[in-house]
C-alpha positions as CSV (number, residue, x, y, z in Angstrom):
1,M,0.0,0.0,0.0
2,Q,1.5,3.3,-1.1
3,L,0.7,6.8,0.1
4,Q,0.1,7.8,-3.5
5,Q,-2.5,5.1,-4.0
6,L,-4.3,6.3,-0.8
7,A,-4.2,9.9,-2.1
8,Y,-5.8,8.8,-5.4
9,F,-8.4,6.8,-3.5
10,V,-9.4,9.8,-1.4
11,A,-9.5,12.0,-4.4
12,V,-11.9,9.6,-6.2
13,A,-14.0,9.2,-3.0
14,E,-14.4,12.9,-2.7
15,A,-15.0,13.7,-6.4
16,R,-17.1,10.6,-7.0
17,H,-15.6,10.8,-10.5
18,F,-12.4,9.2,-11.8
19,T,-11.7,11.9,-14.5
20,Q,-12.2,14.8,-12.1
21,A,-10.1,13.1,-9.5
22,A,-7.3,12.6,-12.1
23,E,-7.5,16.3,-13.0
24,R,-7.3,17.2,-9.3
25,M,-4.3,15.0,-8.8
26,R,-2.7,16.2,-12.0
27,V,-2.3,12.7,-13.4
28,A,-3.6,10.9,-16.4
29,Q,-6.9,9.1,-15.7
30,P,-5.7,5.7,-16.9
31,S,-2.7,5.9,-14.5
32,L,-5.0,6.8,-11.6
33,S,-7.4,4.0,-12.4
34,K,-4.5,1.5,-12.6
35,Q,-3.3,2.6,-9.1
36,I,-6.8,2.2,-7.7
37,R,-7.0,-1.3,-9.1
38,A,-3.6,-2.2,-7.7
39,L,-4.8,-1.0,-4.2
40,E,-8.0,-3.0,-4.5
41,A,-6.0,-6.1,-5.5
42,E,-3.7,-5.6,-2.5
43,L,-6.6,-5.2,-0.1
44,G,-8.6,-8.0,-1.6
45,A,-11.8,-6.1,-2.0
46,P,-13.3,-3.5,-4.4
47,L,-13.4,0.0,-3.1
48,F,-15.8,1.6,-5.6
49,S,-19.0,0.6,-7.2
50,R,-19.0,1.8,-10.9
51,A,-22.6,1.0,-11.9
52,R,-24.1,3.1,-14.7
53,G,-21.4,5.8,-14.6
54,N,-22.0,6.5,-10.9
55,V,-19.0,6.1,-8.6
56,T,-19.9,5.2,-5.0
57,L,-18.0,3.7,-2.2
58,T,-18.3,0.0,-1.3
59,P,-18.5,-1.0,2.3
60,A,-14.7,-1.7,2.1
61,G,-14.2,1.8,0.7
62,E,-16.3,3.3,3.4
63,A,-14.2,1.6,6.0
64,L,-10.9,2.7,4.4
65,L,-11.8,6.3,3.8
66,P,-11.3,7.7,7.4
67,L,-8.2,5.6,7.8
68,A,-6.7,6.8,4.5
69,R,-7.4,10.4,5.4
70,R,-5.7,9.9,8.8
71,M,-2.7,8.2,7.2
72,L,-2.2,11.0,4.7
73,A,-2.6,13.7,7.4
74,D,0.0,11.9,9.5
75,A,2.4,11.6,6.5
76,E,2.0,15.3,5.8
77,T,2.7,16.1,9.5
78,A,5.8,13.9,9.4
79,R,7.0,15.6,6.2
80,R,6.5,19.0,7.7
81,E,8.3,18.2,10.9
82,V,11.2,16.5,9.2
83,G,11.4,19.3,6.7
84,E,11.6,21.9,9.5
85,L,14.3,19.9,11.3
86,A,16.2,19.5,8.0
87,G,15.9,23.2,7.6
88,L,18.1,23.7,10.6
89,R,20.9,22.3,8.5
90,R,21.0,25.6,6.8
91,G,20.0,29.2,7.7
92,R,21.1,32.0,9.9
93,V,20.5,33.6,13.2
94,R,21.0,37.4,13.6
95,L,21.7,38.0,17.2
96,G,22.3,41.2,19.1
97,A,24.0,41.3,22.5
98,T,25.5,43.8,24.9
99,P,29.4,43.9,25.0
100,S,29.5,42.5,28.5
101,L,27.7,39.4,27.3
102,C,29.8,39.1,24.2
103,A,32.9,39.3,26.3
104,G,31.5,36.8,28.8
105,L,29.3,33.7,28.7
106,L,27.8,34.2,25.2
107,A,30.8,32.8,23.4
108,D,30.4,29.4,25.1
109,A,26.6,29.4,24.3
110,L,27.4,30.2,20.6
111,A,30.0,27.4,20.5
112,R,27.4,24.9,21.8
113,F,24.9,26.0,19.3
114,H,27.4,25.8,16.5
115,R,28.3,22.2,17.4
116,T,24.7,21.2,17.4
117,Y,23.7,23.1,14.2
118,P,27.0,23.6,12.2
119,G,25.1,24.6,9.1
120,I,23.4,27.6,10.7
121,E,25.2,30.9,10.1
122,L,25.6,33.1,13.2
123,L,25.6,36.8,12.8
124,V,26.4,38.7,16.0
125,E,25.9,42.5,16.4
126,E,27.5,43.9,19.5
127,G,26.1,47.2,20.8
128,G,24.3,49.1,23.6
129,S,20.9,48.0,24.5
130,R,19.2,51.0,23.0
131,D,20.9,50.4,19.7
132,L,19.9,46.8,19.8
133,V,16.2,47.7,20.4
134,R,16.3,49.9,17.4
135,A,17.9,47.2,15.3
136,L,15.2,44.7,16.3
137,A,12.4,47.2,15.5
138,R,13.9,47.7,12.0
139,G,14.0,44.0,11.4
140,Q,17.8,43.8,11.3
141,L,18.0,41.2,14.1
142,D,16.1,38.0,14.9
143,L,16.8,38.0,18.6
144,A,18.7,40.4,21.0
145,L,19.8,40.2,24.6
146,I,18.8,43.6,25.9
147,I,18.6,45.4,29.2
148,M,15.3,46.0,31.0
149,P,13.3,48.0,31.5
150,L,12.9,49.1,27.9
151,Q,13.7,52.8,27.3
152,S,11.2,53.1,24.4
153,D,7.5,53.6,25.1
154,D,6.3,51.1,22.6
155,P,9.0,49.1,20.8
156,A,6.6,46.3,20.0
157,L,8.9,43.6,21.4
158,V,8.3,40.4,23.2
159,T,10.8,40.1,26.1
160,E,11.7,37.3,28.5
161,E,13.8,38.2,31.5
162,I,16.6,35.6,31.9
163,L,19.5,37.1,34.0
164,R,20.3,39.7,36.6
165,E,23.9,41.0,36.9
166,N,25.7,43.2,39.4
167,L,27.5,46.4,38.5
168,V,30.8,47.2,40.1
169,V,33.2,50.1,40.2
170,V,36.2,49.1,38.2
171,S,39.7,50.5,38.9
172,P,43.3,49.5,38.2
173,S,44.5,46.7,40.4
174,D,47.4,48.8,41.7
175,S,45.1,51.6,42.8
176,H,44.5,52.4,46.5
177,V,40.9,51.2,46.4
178,R,40.8,48.4,49.1
179,K,37.3,48.7,50.5
180,P,34.8,45.8,50.4
181,Y,32.2,48.3,49.2
182,L,32.0,51.8,47.8
183,R,29.1,54.2,48.3
184,I,28.0,56.0,45.1
185,E,28.7,59.3,46.9
186,E,32.4,58.3,47.0
187,L,32.6,58.6,43.3
188,R,32.0,62.4,43.5
189,G,35.0,64.3,42.0
190,R,36.8,61.1,40.8
191,P,37.7,61.0,37.1
192,M,35.4,58.6,35.3
193,V,35.6,56.8,32.0
194,M,32.2,56.9,30.3
195,F,30.6,54.8,27.6
196,R,29.4,56.3,24.4
197,R,25.8,57.4,23.9
198,G,23.4,54.5,23.2
199,Y,24.9,52.3,26.0
200,D,22.5,51.6,28.9
201,L,25.6,51.6,31.2
202,R,26.1,55.2,30.4
203,E,22.6,56.0,31.5
204,A,22.9,53.8,34.6
205,T,26.0,55.6,35.7
206,L,24.7,59.1,35.1
207,N,21.4,58.3,36.8
208,A,23.1,56.8,39.9
209,C,25.4,59.8,40.3
210,R,22.6,62.3,39.8
211,Q,20.4,60.5,42.3
212,A,23.3,60.9,44.8
213,G,23.3,64.6,44.1
214,F,26.3,65.2,41.8
215,E,27.4,65.2,38.2
216,P,30.2,62.7,37.4
217,R,33.5,64.1,36.4
218,L,34.3,62.7,33.0
219,A,37.9,62.1,32.1
220,V,37.2,60.4,28.8
221,E,34.0,59.3,27.1
222,G,32.7,57.7,24.0
223,G,34.2,54.2,24.3
224,E,33.0,50.7,23.7
225,M,33.4,48.1,26.4
226,D,36.9,47.0,25.6
227,A,38.1,50.5,25.2
228,V,36.6,51.6,28.5
229,L,38.3,48.8,30.3
230,R,41.6,49.6,28.7
231,F,41.3,53.3,29.6
232,V,40.7,52.3,33.2
233,E,43.7,49.9,33.1
234,A,45.8,52.9,31.8
235,G,44.7,54.9,34.9
236,L,42.5,57.4,33.1
237,G,39.7,56.9,35.6
238,I,37.2,54.5,37.0
239,A,34.0,53.1,35.4
240,L,30.8,51.3,36.3
241,V,30.7,47.9,34.6
242,P,29.1,44.4,34.9
243,S,31.3,42.3,37.2
244,M,31.6,39.4,34.7
245,V,33.6,41.5,32.2
246,L,36.5,41.4,34.7
247,D,37.2,37.7,34.2
248,G,40.7,37.3,32.7
249,R,41.7,40.9,33.4
250,P,44.2,40.8,36.3
251,G,45.0,44.5,35.8
252,L,41.5,45.5,37.0
253,T,39.7,45.3,40.3
254,G,35.9,45.5,40.7
255,T,34.5,46.9,43.9
256,P,30.8,46.4,44.6
257,L,28.6,49.3,45.5
258,A,27.2,49.4,49.0
259,P,24.2,47.2,49.4
260,P,21.7,47.1,47.8
261,G,24.1,48.1,45.1
262,L,23.2,48.4,41.4
263,R,21.8,45.6,39.4
264,R,20.4,45.3,35.9
265,T,18.1,42.7,34.2
266,I,18.9,41.1,30.9
267,A,16.1,39.8,28.7
268,I,16.0,38.0,25.3
269,A,13.7,39.8,22.9
270,H,12.1,39.6,19.5
271,R,9.5,41.5,17.5
272,K,5.9,41.0,18.4
273,D,4.7,41.0,14.8
274,V,7.3,38.5,13.5
275,E,7.5,34.9,14.7
276,P,11.2,33.8,15.3
277,T,12.5,31.5,12.7
278,R,13.1,27.8,13.5
279,A,16.8,28.6,13.7
280,A,16.2,31.5,16.1
281,E,14.0,29.4,18.3
282,A,16.7,26.7,18.3
283,F,19.2,29.2,19.5
284,R,16.9,30.6,22.2
285,A,16.4,27.0,23.5
286,T,20.1,26.3,23.4
287,L,20.9,29.5,25.3
288,L,18.4,28.9,28.0
289,F,19.5,25.3,28.5
290,F,23.1,26.4,28.6
291,L,22.3,29.1,31.3
292,A,20.3,26.6,33.4
293,E,23.2,24.1,33.3
294,A,25.7,26.8,34.2
295,A,23.5,28.0,37.1
296,H,23.1,24.4,38.3
297,D,26.8,23.6,38.4
298,G,27.9,27.0,39.7
299,S,29.8,28.1,36.6
300,L,27.9,31.3,35.9
301,P,30.3,34.3,36.0
302,E,30.5,36.1,39.3
303,G,27.7,38.6,39.8
304,L,25.4,36.9,37.4
305,E,22.1,35.3,38.5
306,L,19.6,33.2,36.5
307,I,16.0,34.3,36.7
308,T,13.8,31.3,37.1
309,E,10.0,31.2,36.8
310,G,8.1,31.3,40.0
């Protein structure tokens, strides 16, 4: 019994006419009739009564029809599912992420995804959260790891909060900062290295200082993450950064702010009006599983906490 034979059988049963069924299936009528006869021979019973030009189902045909429809539907579902999985052999994911994540755990998550789906091209855009939100809204990214809360009133994004991270005051390791904590007021008058516009860290730093009643003294501004850290290493000033970016930088020391300190929330986001591709969904699932594993075995970078439901 072949799926093609069952498809021909269902077509005749619904049209009640061999010629019309053949036209519907885009096959010559003699070929369709031959396949129906072969199916009847295999089943050992006639499926149609062909009396006086009228085509009706026999009892055997009546019994077969719902089964044939179900088998064809299951076959179509299987083709679709396998096709979608096969589609993950090729494609791309356009991902946006903040520099702190690109410099930290994201590389390991990308490596795991690449091992699982080696045919999927990964395009990563590094930038400040506000820049990434604009790129998502313009359709230039499939997914982005952004900072909450959103700064735009209505960016039309679906967001899922996944991580919280602590911000620390970073200074050269040979500086005289040896306190377990710093109060934000202690940054008054100290030269600071400031991120460029578009970085949420810039806004977080400015807001924290202003809430404490002072404007920060800027020694240099306009840098990306790596540049800011290098400027601090060179002694140009201090900066407010996520604690995880200090891994592998022995020339820098991070000092937490006095409790409750400063924390920020990271979310994975996509546009509301566009469903993520299969490849993008696969990356999201890979990332969340990777983070859950890291949280379970204690390998999340210092200052990073997984947000769990409930």
